[in-house]
C-alpha positions as CSV (number, residue, x, y, z in Angstrom):
1,M,-16.9,16.2,124.8
2,R,-14.2,13.3,127.4
3,E,-15.1,11.4,130.0
4,Q,-13.0,11.4,132.6
5,G,-10.8,8.6,132.0
6,G,-12.8,7.9,129.2
7,A,-13.0,7.8,125.4
8,A,-13.4,10.8,123.6
9,P,-16.8,10.4,121.1
10,Q,-15.8,8.5,117.4
11,D,-18.3,9.8,115.7
12,L,-18.9,13.1,117.0
13,D,-22.5,13.1,116.2
14,R,-22.1,13.0,111.7
15,P,-24.4,11.2,110.2
16,E,-22.4,8.9,107.6
17,S,-22.4,11.1,104.5
18,C,-20.6,13.4,105.6
19,E,-18.1,13.8,103.3
20,L,-15.5,14.2,106.4
21,L,-15.5,11.6,108.2
22,N,-13.3,10.4,107.2
23,E,-11.5,13.0,105.8
24,S,-8.3,14.2,108.2
25,W,-8.3,17.7,109.6
26,E,-5.7,19.3,106.8
27,H,-7.1,18.2,104.5
28,H,-9.9,20.4,105.9
29,M,-7.6,22.5,105.6
30,L,-5.6,22.8,102.7
31,K,-9.5,22.5,100.4
32,L,-10.6,25.8,102.2
33,E,-7.8,27.3,101.8
34,M,-7.5,26.7,97.7
35,A,-11.1,27.7,98.1
36,G,-10.7,30.8,99.4
37,A,-7.5,31.4,96.8
38,I,-9.8,30.8,94.4
39,R,-12.4,33.2,95.1
40,T,-10.0,35.4,95.4
41,A,-9.2,34.9,91.6
42,G,-12.2,36.4,91.3
43,W,-13.9,33.1,90.6
44,F,-16.5,30.1,92.2
45,A,-16.0,28.3,94.4
46,T,-17.4,25.1,96.1
47,L,-15.9,22.2,98.0
48,E,-16.9,17.9,97.8
49,V,-19.2,19.2,93.9
50,P,-19.9,14.9,92.8
51,A,-20.5,14.1,88.9
52,E,-23.3,13.6,88.3
53,D,-23.1,10.0,87.6
54,G,-20.7,9.6,90.8
55,S,-17.8,8.1,89.4
56,W,-15.5,12.0,90.9
57,R,-16.0,14.2,93.8
58,A,-13.6,17.3,93.1
59,D,-12.7,19.0,96.8
60,A,-12.9,22.4,95.5
61,M,-14.3,23.2,92.4
62,A,-13.0,26.3,90.8
63,S,-16.8,28.0,88.2
64,S,-15.3,31.0,87.0
65,T,-18.3,33.7,87.2
66,D,-20.1,33.5,83.3
67,G,-19.8,29.6,84.2
68,S,-18.4,28.6,81.5
69,R,-15.1,27.8,82.6
70,R,-14.4,24.9,85.8
71,M,-12.0,23.4,87.3
72,A,-10.8,20.6,89.9
73,W,-8.8,21.5,92.5
74,E,-7.4,18.7,95.0
75,A,-6.0,17.9,98.5
76,Q,-3.6,15.0,97.4
77,L,-2.1,14.2,101.3
78,S,-2.1,10.8,101.3
79,P,-0.1,8.5,99.1
80,I,-0.7,8.5,95.1
81,T,0.6,6.8,92.0
82,V,1.6,9.0,88.2
83,D,-1.5,6.6,87.0
84,D,-4.0,6.4,89.6
85,I,-3.9,10.6,89.3
86,A,-4.2,10.4,85.4
87,A,-6.6,7.9,85.0
88,R,-8.7,10.5,88.1
89,T,-7.5,13.2,85.6
90,D,-8.9,11.6,82.7
91,R,-12.6,11.3,84.6
92,Y,-12.3,14.8,84.9
93,A,-11.4,15.6,81.3
94,K,-14.0,13.9,79.8
95,E,-16.4,15.9,81.2
96,G,-14.6,19.5,79.9
97,I,-12.5,19.6,83.6
98,R,-9.3,20.7,83.7
99,V,-7.8,19.8,87.5
100,C,-5.2,21.2,89.6
101,W,-3.6,18.9,91.6
102,V,-2.4,20.8,95.4
103,H,0.5,18.2,97.2
104,P,2.6,20.0,100.1
105,G,5.5,17.5,99.8
106,A,9.5,18.2,98.4
107,R,8.9,16.4,95.7
108,P,5.9,15.4,93.0
109,P,4.1,11.5,93.5
110,Q,5.8,9.0,91.7
């Protein structure tokens, strides 16, 4: 809540471990849309799924109903290079996880 003449609070009473702390509204909404699409397709969807070793964190993780297949969904709104996408995709592939990159732009990353 903003006090008259004052600034809005920056932390919104969120703990530092909150995944939304440094995330734009647009990014969060895209993650929710991806999770909804995953569920509509008949898969399970979980937001902000980290690797056991901390080497990656999927924006949304799709899991087949029998648990045999997983696909990470990445909402990519900020600039990224093709090399960065390839490196991050390789990290998922090493764990048998496919990945789908979602970018709302008219052109793919360069």
